[in-house]
C-alpha positions in Angstrom: 14.0 -8.5 -16.1 10.3 -9.0 -15.6 8.4 -10.7 -18.4 4.9 -9.7 -19.3 2.7 -11.6 -21.7 2.3 -10.1 -25.1 -1.4 -10.9 -24.8 -3.0 -7.8 -23.4 -5.8 -7.7 -20.9 -8.9 -5.6 -21.5 -8.7 -2.2 -19.7 -11.4 -3.2 -17.2 -9.6 -6.4 -16.3 -6.3 -4.5 -16.0 -7.8 -2.0 -13.7 -9.6 -4.6 -11.6 -6.4 -6.6 -11.1 -4.5 -3.5 -10.0 -7.3 -2.5 -7.7 -7.3 -6.0 -6.0 -3.5 -6.0 -5.8 -3.4 -2.7 -4.0 -6.3 -3.8 -1.7 -4.4 -6.9 -0.7 -1.2 -4.9 0.0 -3.1 -2.3 2.0 -4.8 -5.0 4.1 -1.6 -6.9 4.7 0.2 -3.7 5.7 -2.5 -2.9 8.2 -2.3 -6.4 9.7 1.5 -6.3 9.7 1.8 -9.1 7.2 3.0 -7.2 4.1 6.3 -9.2 4.2 4.3 -12.3 3.2 3.5 -10.7 -0.1 7.0 -9.7 -0.9 8.6 -13.0 0.3 6.1 -15.3 -1.5 5.2 -13.3 -4.5 8.4 -11.6 -5.6 11.7 -13.3 -6.5 15.0 -12.3 -4.9 15.9 -10.4 -8.0 12.6 -8.5 -8.1 12.9 -7.5 -4.5 16.5 -6.3 -5.0 15.4 -4.3 -8.1 12.6 -2.6 -6.2 14.8 -1.9 -3.2 17.5 -0.4 -5.5 14.9 1.8 -7.2 13.7 3.0 -3.9 17.2 3.7 -2.8 17.9 5.7 -6.0 14.9 7.8 -5.4 15.8 8.7 -1.9 19.5 9.3 -2.7 18.4 11.6 -5.5 16.1 13.4 -3.0 19.2 13.9 -0.8 21.0 15.6 -3.7 23.4 12.8 -4.5 24.9 12.7 -8.0 24.1 10.1 -10.6 27.7 9.0 -10.6 27.8 8.5 -6.8 24.5 6.6 -6.8 25.5 4.3 -9.6 28.8 3.4 -7.9 27.2 3.0 -4.4 24.3 0.8 -5.6 26.1 -0.9 -8.5 23.4 0.1 -11.0 23.8 1.3 -14.6 24.0 5.1 -15.3 20.9 4.7 -17.6 18.9 3.3 -14.7 19.8 6.2 -12.5 19.2 8.7 -15.3 15.8 7.2 -16.1 14.7 7.4 -12.4 16.3 10.8 -12.1 14.2 12.1 -15.0 11.0 10.8 -13.3 12.2 12.3 -10.0 12.7 15.7 -11.7 9.1 15.5 -13.0 8.0 14.9 -9.3 6.6 11.5 -10.0 7.8 10.2 -6.6 6.7 13.2 -4.4 4.1 11.2 -2.5 6.3 8.2 -2.1 9.2 10.3 -0.7 6.8 12.1 1.7 5.6 8.8 3.1 9.0 7.3 3.4 10.4 10.4 5.2 7.8 10.0 7.9 9.4 6.7 8.8 12.9 8.0 8.8 14.6 4.6 9.2 15.1 4.0 5.5 16.4 7.5 5.0 19.0 7.0 7.8 20.1 3.7 6.2 20.7 5.6 2.9 23.0 7.9 4.7 25.2 4.9 5.4 25.5 4.0 1.7 27.0 7.3 0.6 29.0 9.2 3.2 28.7 13.0 3.5 31.0 14.8 1.1 32.6 17.1 3.7 33.4 17.3 7.4 35.8 15.8 9.8 33.8 12.7 10.6 32.5 12.2 7.0 33.5 8.5 6.9 32.4 7.5 10.4 28.9 6.2 9.5 30.2 4.8 6.2 32.8 2.6 7.9 30.1 1.2 10.3 28.1 -0.1 7.3 
């Protein structure tokens, strides 16, 4: 669980820190070095937490149930429910749109939870 200081920043400082963080991420993404930020700045736990959140969002977008998602990703029902509520409020619409352009992450999510019906429904799942 992330820990944030109880000592709050002034609003201007807060906004400037966020602005600079996003600028660095953007510049590193363009140069192909975004992995540096994630590997050096975030802990293994934080990276896993972010990856699971992203997976939850995409699986919700594919119509998976909360139960299926919590079992596949080994997350609590409250985590999925909280993200599901934000998803229903369309808070992740831009994120989903951008990720779908790449298609590789979406295809990996299909391996996590196999299709519910069909003759070869476990074929991809067993390859995972």
